[in-house]
Residue, then its C-alpha position, 0 to 999 in steps of 0.5 A: m500500500r505504501g508503495i502505491a502511495i509513493i508512485l501516486i505522489i511521484g506521478l502527481f509531482t511529475t505531471s504538475c511540473s509539466k511546462r505545457i498544457a493541451f490546447t483546447t477549444d475552451l483555451r483558444r476561446k479564452l485567448e482570443a477573447q483577450n486579443i492574444d493572437i493564437a498564430k503567434l503562439q509556440y505549439y508542440n506535438s504531444n506524441q511522436l508522429i511517423l509519416k510514411r509513403k511509398l515511392d516510385s522509382t523516379e521519386v527515390k532521389v527527391a525524397q526528403g525524409k529517410v528512405t527505406y526498402e520494405s517488401g520490394a518498395y521504397i518507403e519515405e519516412i518522416y519522423i516528428n518527435a514528441k514535443t517538437p516545436g511548431v508554428c501556426e502557418i494558417k488559421l483555417d477556421s475557428d476549429r482548425l490550425k495548420i501547424s508546421f514543424e519544419e520549413g518548406e512549402g506544404k510541410n504542415l499538418t492540420f490540427g483541430d477540434l473536429n467536434p467542437n466542445s470546450e474540453r476537446y483537444y486539438i488533435l491531428a485532423s486527418a482521415p478517420w483514425k483506425g487505432y493509432t493510424s490514419k492518412t494525412k496530406y503533407q508536402n502535397q502528398v498523401y502519407t500514412v501517419s501513425s502515432p505509436n503512443g496515442i493520437a497526437y494533439l497540440e500543446i502550448a507553454k503554460s506560461v501563456i496562461r499567465k498572460l490571461k487577465k483574471e477577473k477578481r472581486t471580493a463580495k462585500g456581504r449583505k446585512i439584514v435591513e430592519 
């Protein structure tokens, strides 16, 4: 029993010390309500993303990621490790952002709250996920994207929350009038 208590305390300590928080619809609304430009925030991906696509023989020389040979085909792989910093290139609408983790045209991924709800994270918005695998567009090509440690979502630095103005007041109380 004592061992479980120690593990819980360590778990609480490590999660409370995190420097990042999930980017949600509710947080986006709060930031925009206080005129904080969400396009100027530093974003991070929560989990590793692996993008793969088959190459034909003419594309092998121009592939920019790691090229491997699997089952008789050349495969381009692009790894975006967890906590990689990214920037918002385009605000598509009130529920989706195009985030770029590297320089170059078309090198961005769409994240969004596909079913807007205040508690929902901005996840990688691609074709329907099957387990931890989906399809997405990157560099104007269709890639199979996987996230081995769970579906990736956007995070921002907790320090941004300190910029939010908090409305605070103290109630004066009421007395019975006779």
